[in-house]
N, C-alpha and C positions, 0 to 999 in steps of 0.2 A: 503493500500500499504506500503510494507516494504522498508526501505532503504536498498541500497545494502551492502554486507557485506564487511568486510576488504579483505578478500581473493579475493572477486569478483573485488574490485576495484584495488587490486594488480596486478591480472591478467590482467584486461583491460588496466592499465597503461603500462604493458610490451607489450601488443599487439599493442598499439598504437605508442610506441617508436619505435619498431621494423617494423610495417607497414607503419606508417606515421612520420618518424623523423623529417622532415622539419616542418610539420603542429604543432607537438610539441613545437619546439622551437618557432614558431610564436605565438602560444597559450601563452606561457610562456613570451615571450617578451612583448605581448600586456599587459599582466596582471601586468606587472613591470611597464610598462609605464603609466598605469591607476594608481597605487598605488601611483606612484611619481606625477602624476598628481593631485590625491587628496591631497597631502602631500602640495604641493606649491601654490595651488588654494585659500588657506585660506585669506579672505580679509586683515587680518593684515600684510600678507607677500606681498600685492600686490604691484607691480612696473611694470616699462616699461621692465625690463628684464625677470621678471617673467611671464609676459603676452606674450612676445616673446617664451620663453620656453614652456609656456602651448599651443601656437599654433602648435609649433613643435611637442609636444606630442599627441596632438588631431589628426595630420596629421599622425603621425607614428602609431597610433592606427588603424585609418582608412586603411592605406596601408598595414598594417599586416594583417587585415581581408581580404582584396582582395587577398594577397599573399596566405593565408591559403586556400581561395576557389578556386583560379586559379590551385595552385600544387595540391590539393585534385583532381580536375576534370582530370589533367594530370596523376597522379598516378592511377586513375581509368581506364583511357585509356591503360595505360601501363600493367595493371593488368589483364584486358580483353583479351588484345591481347599478353599475355605472352611475354613481351618484355624482352631483357636481361637487366642486372643489369646495363651495361654501357649505353644502349639508354634510360632506366628510369631516369639515373641521369643526362642524357643530357636534357630530357624532363622537369626535376625538376630545372635545371641551367637555361633554357630556361624561365621558369615561373618566377623564382628568378629575373633574369636579367630584365625582363619586370617591375615588382614590384619596383625596385630599380629606374628603369627609371622614372615610374610614380610618385615616391616620390621627385625626384630633378625636375620634370617639372610641378608639380601640387602646386598650392597656395591657397587654398579654403578660408583662412582667410582675402586675400586681393581681391580675385576676385570670385564673386559668381558662375561664368561658371565652374570654377575648382570644386566648392562644387557639382554642378550638374553631372559632368564628375564622380566623386568618386560614386555618387549613382547610375549611369547608370552602371559604371563598376561592381560595386557589385551585382546590380540586375542581369546582364548579366552572372557573373561568377557562382553565385547561382544556374541559371537556367543551367547553362554549367553541373554543378555537377550532375543535374537529368537525364542527358541522354548521359553525355559522355561515361559510359559503353556500350552503345547501338549504338553508331554512325556504320553505316553499317551494323547493325543486324535488321533482318525482325520481331524477336520475340517480340510482343508487350506485351504478357502476364509478361515477364520477366522484362521489362520496367516497367510495373504497379507494380509487386511485389517489385522491387527494391525501388520505389518511395514511396509505402505504408510502407515498412520498415523505410525509411529515417523519413516519417512523424510521425510514432508512436515512433520512436526512439527520435525525438526532443520533442515530447510532454512527453515522459518519463523522458528526462534530464531535462525538464522545471520544472516538478513536484518535480523530487527529489532536484535538487538545490533550488527551494523554501522552501522545508520543512528542508532542511538543513540549509540554512540561516534563517529561522525563528527559528529553534532550538537553533542555536548558538548566535543570536541576543537576545535572550530570556535570555539566560545564561549570555551574557554579563550585560544585565539590572539588573538581579539579583545580581551579582558580584558587580555592581556600587551601588545598593541600599544597600546591606548588609555590604559593607566593604569600603563605601565611597571612591570607586577608582577613580573617577573623570574622567570616559571613555568619550571621546570626541567623536563628530559626525564622525570624520575621521576615527575612528577605525571602525564604523558600515559601512561606505562606503568601507575602505579598504577590509572587511570581504566580501561585495558584490561584490567588482571586483575580488577577489580571488576566489570566488565560480562561478561567472557570466562569466568571462572571461578564466579561469583556469579549475576549476572542470567541468563545464558544457560543455565546448568544448571537452575536453578528453573524458569525459563520453560518449558524442555523437559519437567522431570519433571511439571509441572501439565499438559500435554497427552496424557500417556499414557493410552490406552484402559483403562477398567475393566469395561464391559459386555461380557464375552466371548460371550454368548448373542446379542447385537445382532450382533456382528462376524461370527458364523458365517452369520447370516442376510443379512448385507448384501451385496447385488450390485452395488453402485455401482462405477463405474471412470471415473476422471480421463482424459478425453482427452487431456490434455497428457503424460501418462506414455507413451501408445502413440505420440505424435507424437515425443516425446523418444527412445524406443527406435528408432522407424523411420528417423527422418531424422538422427538424430545417432550413437546407439550403433551401429546395424547398418552406417551407411557407414564408420566407424571401424574397425570389424571388417573389412569388405571391404579397406581400404587395408592393414591389417596383413598380412592374408591373401596379398594380391598381393605385397607385399614377401618374405614368408616363401617363397611358392611359387617365386618367381624366385632367391632365395637357395638354395632346395633345388636348383633346375635347374642353379645355378652349382657348387653341391657335387658334384653327379652327373657333371657335365662335367671338372672338375678334379681330381676324386678326392681333396678336401681335407677335414679335420675342421672342424666348424663352429666359430665364434668366440663368445666368451662373451657378446657383445652380443644373440644371437640367444634367449638365454633371457628378457631382458626383453620382446622383440618377443611371443614366443610367450605369455608370462605377460599381457601386455597384451591379446593377441587372446582369451585364456580370460576374462579379468575382464570385458572389454566384451561378449562373445558371452553369457556365462552372466548378466551383469546384464541385458542386454536381453531375454533369454528368461524371466528373472523378472518383469520389469517387464510383460509382456503375457502372462503365464500365465492371467489369468482369461478372457480374451477369445478363447483359441485354439480353443476350440470354438463359438464364434459365428459368424453367417453372414459371409461376405466377408472372413473371416481365415484362410482355408486357407493362404496364404503363411507363417503362423508354424510350422505343422507342417514345412511344405517347408523353412524356413530351420532349425528346429532339428535335423533331421535332417542337413541339409548340414553344419550347423556341427559337429555331433560326429563325422561321417565325416572333415572334414577334420582334425579334431584327431588322428586316428590318426597320420598321417606327421609332423603337427608335435611330438607327444609323443615319438616316435622321435627326432627331430632335438634336440629338448631332452635327452634321456637321453644321446645321442651327447655333446653339449656339455659335461654334467655329467661324463661318464666321462672326457672329455678332461682336464678341471681335477683331478679325484679321482685319475686315474691319474698325474699327475705331481707333484701336490703334496699328496694325502691328503685327508682329510675335515676340514672346519671347520665352525662352527655355521651361517655361511651357505650352505655346500653340502649340509648335512644338510637345512636347510629347503628349498632348492630341490629337492633330492631327494625329499623327503616331498612337496611339491606336485606334482612330476612324476608320482609314483606315485598320488597322489590323482587327479590329472587322467585317469590311465589308469582307475582305478575307475569314476570319475564318467562317462567316455565309455562306457565299457562297460555300465554301468548304465542309462543314457539312451538307448542304442542298442537294447537287447535286453529291457528291463524294461516289462512292460505298464503297471503301475502307475505309475511316473514321479513319485514323490513329492518335491516340491521341499524338504521339510524335511531330506531326506538331506544336502542341500549344507552348511547352516550345523552341523547335528549332526556329521557327519563332520570336518569342519574345526575344530570346537571339540575334539573327541577328539584328533586328530593334535596340536593345540597343547599340549594340556595332557599328552600322553605324551612330547612334546619336551622338558618342562620339568626333571623329576627322574627318576632311577633309571638302570640300568644300560643301558637303550635310549634314554636322552635325547640330545639333540643335543651335550650337553656331556661326557657320558660316553663317546659313540662318538668326538667329535672328538678328546677327549684322549688317548683310546687310540690312535686312528689316529696323531696328531702324536708321541707318545712313541716308538711303533713307528717310525716314520719317522726320528726323532732316534737311536734306537737302531741302526738301520740305517748311518746316515751317520756316526755318531759317530767310527769308527775306520776310515773310509773315507778312501783316498787320493786318489780321483777329484776332478778340479778341480771339477765341477759340485757334488758332494756337499759339498765343504768350504766353497764359496760359500754352500749353502743352511743350514748350521748356525746362523748368527746370525739368520737370519730365523726358523727354528723357534724357537728359544729365546726370541726376543722375543716370539713369538706365545702360547707356553705361559706366559710370566712375566704378560704383560699380560692374558691370558684367564683363567688358572686359578691364577696365583699363583708364587711362586718354589719353594714348598714340592712342586711338581709334578715338579720335577728331581730329587727326593731318590733315585729309583733309580740316578742315574749317579754318586753320590758319597757318602762316609762323613760328611761335615760335615752338621752339622744344619742344613739350610736353613730349617726353620720358626721357629727361635730366631734366625736371622740376619734372616728377614723380619720378625718382630715387633720386633726391635731398629731396623730401618729405618722400620717403622712408628712406633714410639715417638718417633722424633726430630722429629714433628711438622712435618716440611717442607712446603713446597707439594707438590701433587698431582703434577706434572709431575717435579719432583726426586725425589720418592719412587718413582715408575715407573723413572725412568731409573738411579737407584741400584741398584735390583733387577736391571735389566738388565745393568748394567755389573759387579755382583756375580757373576751367573751367567755372563757371558763370562769374567770373571777366574778362576773357580772351575775351569771346563772349558778354560781356556786356549784360547779361541776368539777370533778378531780380529772387529773390528766390520766391517760390511757394505763399507764404502768402502775399508778396508785391504786387502781382497782385490782390488780394482781401483781404484787411486788415478787410474788415467787416464793418457793420454799428452799431454804439453803440446807444443804446436807453436808456434813463433815465426815469422812470415812477414816478411820484407822485401822492400820494393819494389824491384826490382831496378835500377831508373833513379833512384828517389828516396830512397835511404837518407838522404841529405841533400836536403831538398826544394829542387827546381829553381825558382825563381820568374821567372826570365828571361822577359820578353815580357808579363808579366802586370801589371796596373794596382793590384789589391786582393787581399788575403788574409783569409780569416776562418777563425780555428782552431775545430775541431770535437772537441777533446779533452777530458777530464775527464769527469764523472758524465753519464749519459744526460740530454739536455735538449734544449729546443727554443730555438732563437733566431730573432728577428725584427729583419731590417736594412732599412733605407730607403735606397736609392741611387738618385739621379737620378730621383725621382718613382716609382721600382719597390719594391715590396714582396717582399723576399727571406725566406723562412721554411726553417730548415735544422732537421731533426730527427735527432738521434742516439740510438740505443737500443741494445739487446743483439741486435737482430736485422737492422736495417737503418739506413742513412744516407739521407736523401732530401733533396730540394730542390725546393720551389714557388715559382713566380714569379708574383706577383700572383693568389695563390690557385689557380694552375694547376700541376699536377703537372709537373715538368722534368725532375728525374734521380732515379735510383734504385739503389742497390748494395745488394743482399741480401748480408749478412756470412756467414749460413748457406750460401748458395749458393758463396761464395768458399771457404768452409772444408771444405764437403764435397768439392769438387774437390781441395783442397790434401792434404785426408786420402788419397784414392785414389791420387794422386801419391806420397805419403808411403810407404803401404803396399807400393807397386812399386818404391820406392827411386828414383824419378824426381826428386826434388827436391835441387837445388844445395845443400850445405851453406855456412855459413860458418864463421868460427873459433870462434864459440860454440855450447854444447851445445844441442841442439835447435832450432836458428836455421837458416833456410833462405831462399833468394834466390827471389822468386815473381816471374812475369812482370809488367811494370808495366800491360799492358792488360787484365789481369785485376783489378787493384787501382785502376782509375780508370774515369771516365765523364764524358763531355763533350757539350755540347750548345750550339748558338748560338741566341739567342732576342732579338729586338728591337734588332740590333747589338751584343749582348755575347755574349761565350763564357764559359759557366760550366763549370768542371771541378772534381769531387771525385777528390780524390787520397788513398788510403790509403798512408800511409808504413810502417805496422808494424801487424800484428795478430797477437795472443797469445791461444791459446785451448787447452783440455783437453778431450780426447773420451775416452769410455770404449768399450772393444771389446764390452761386453754391449749397450751402448745407444748405438748411434751418433747418437742425436737429443739425447742429455743432454749437451749443451756448458755448460762453465763459461767465460764471457768474461772473461778476465783484464784485457787491456788493448787498446785500439784508437787509434792515432795517425791523424787524419784532417784535411784542410783543403780547403776551397772556394776556388778561384782565379778571378778574375773578369778578362777582358780587352775592353777596349771596342775593336771593330771599326771 
C-alpha cells in the first residue's frame, strides 16, 4: 500500500476547503484543542485551573466532532438536492447554532447524563451522514454504494494515518537516540493528534463521493467484502449463536434468570449478523448466492428466542434496581431488534435504509424530553429512593447510598430537592464555586447529600468481619531441626536467594505464597483458600478462640506446606493470617496482615 503523493494530498486539501469549509475549520480547531490539552495535562503542571481548562478542552473536542458530522450531513443533503448557496449556508448556520447551544448546555465532567447525551448525539449524527443524501430517494443501490465508499475510505484513512504516524514516530525515536534530543512523550502525542484529528479527518472528507447519479448506476462489488462477510463475520455470528443457544438450554433446565453478560453476547450476535447481511446485500439476487437469503432468514428467525432472552435479562436488572441510562439504551436496542426482526421476516420490500434511519431516530429521541433516557431514568431512581427512604428493611437501607450517589453523579444534587426543604441548588452552586478538583467537587456533593438525609456511606453498613488466625503449633515459630530461615513478611514482594548453587524464588502477595526452585514450581499456599475454609468454620462456630478478640487457633496442617527437593526439605509456615470479609460479598477480602516464613533443612 503506497502512501498518497504530495500532489494527491494537495488536491484533496483544496477539494475539502472548497466543498466542506466548516468541516475543515472544525477539524483544525479540534486538532489545536487536542494539542493544547496534551501540553497542559502534564502532571507537573496539574492545578485546579488547569483541570478546569482540561474539562473545557475535552468538551470542545467532543462538540467539534458533533458539529463536523452534523454539518457534513446537512451539506450532503444540500448537495443531493442542489440547494442554492444561500440555502446551503442557512443549513450550515443552523447546524453551527445547534452545536454552540450544545456546548453551553452540556456539562459532561459534572453530570454523567450529559456524557451519555454526547455519545447519543455522536451516534445519531454519524448515522445521519450515512443516509442524509438519500432522504426521499427510492434507489437503495445508490445508498449502499455510498456507504461502501465511506466504509472503504474510512479503512484507507485509518491505514494511511497509521503508516504515516508510525514512520514519523520512528524518525523521532532515531533523532532522539542519535542526537540526544530529549524528545518527550508530549511530542509523540501531539504528532498523533495532528495525524488523527487533522490529516485523517481531512483525508477522509476528500474521498466522500459527490456523483450520486453514478452511485445509483454503479453495480460494482468488491469481492473482499463478500469474503470478509462469509469467512469472518458469519463464523463469528455462528460462534455467538452456539454459545447463546447452549446458555438458553441451561436456563431452561435449571430454571434460572439470565445473567447480565448475556446482553453483550446477544448484541454482538445482532451487530455481526446485520453487518454481514448489509455487506452482501447487493449480490443476494445473483447466481450462486442463494445461501445469502437462507442465512438472512435463519439469522432473523434465531433472533426471536435471543431477543426474548435479552428482554428477560433486562427485566431482571430493572426489576431489582430500576431504570438507568444504560438500561434504557439496552431496552431501546432490544425493542429495536424486535421491530427489525419482524420487518425483515415479514416485509417484502426489506429496505436496508430502515436500519440507520430507525437507529438515528431512537438515539435522538433518547437525548431530551420526558421520553428521554435521562428523564425516565431520573424518574425511576427518584421513585425508587422515595420507596426506600423511610423503609427499615436491611436491603433497602443498604441501597440508599448507592441511589443517592447515582442521582448526584448523573443528574446533580438538585435532583434530590423533593426530599428536603433545604435549597440544594444553592448548595450545589456553592460547591461548584469553590473551584476544587473535579473529584473533590463530586465527592463533596455526595457527602453533602448523605449528610442532609442522614444516610451512612455504603461501607458503613457492612464494615466486614475481621478474623485473625493463629497457627496452633507455631504461634511462636519452632525452627528446631531446620538449617535456614527466610522471612516472608512485609509488603507483597518477590525475593530471589541462592543457596548451594540452587536458585530459590519466594513470591508473597495478597492471594498466595509460592516457592520456585531453579525456576520450577515447588510450593504454593493459596491464602484465599485458607481463609475461605476458616470463614466457613467461623460461621459454624467451629473455630477455637484465644484470649484476644476475634483471634482463633487454626490447624497447623492447613497453614503450612512442605516438600523434599534435591536433598533439601522446604517448608512454608504461616504463623498468623488476618483478614476482613463482608457478608454481602464473600470474595471481597481486605488482607490486613500475613506473617509467614520459609524453613529449609538439609537432608
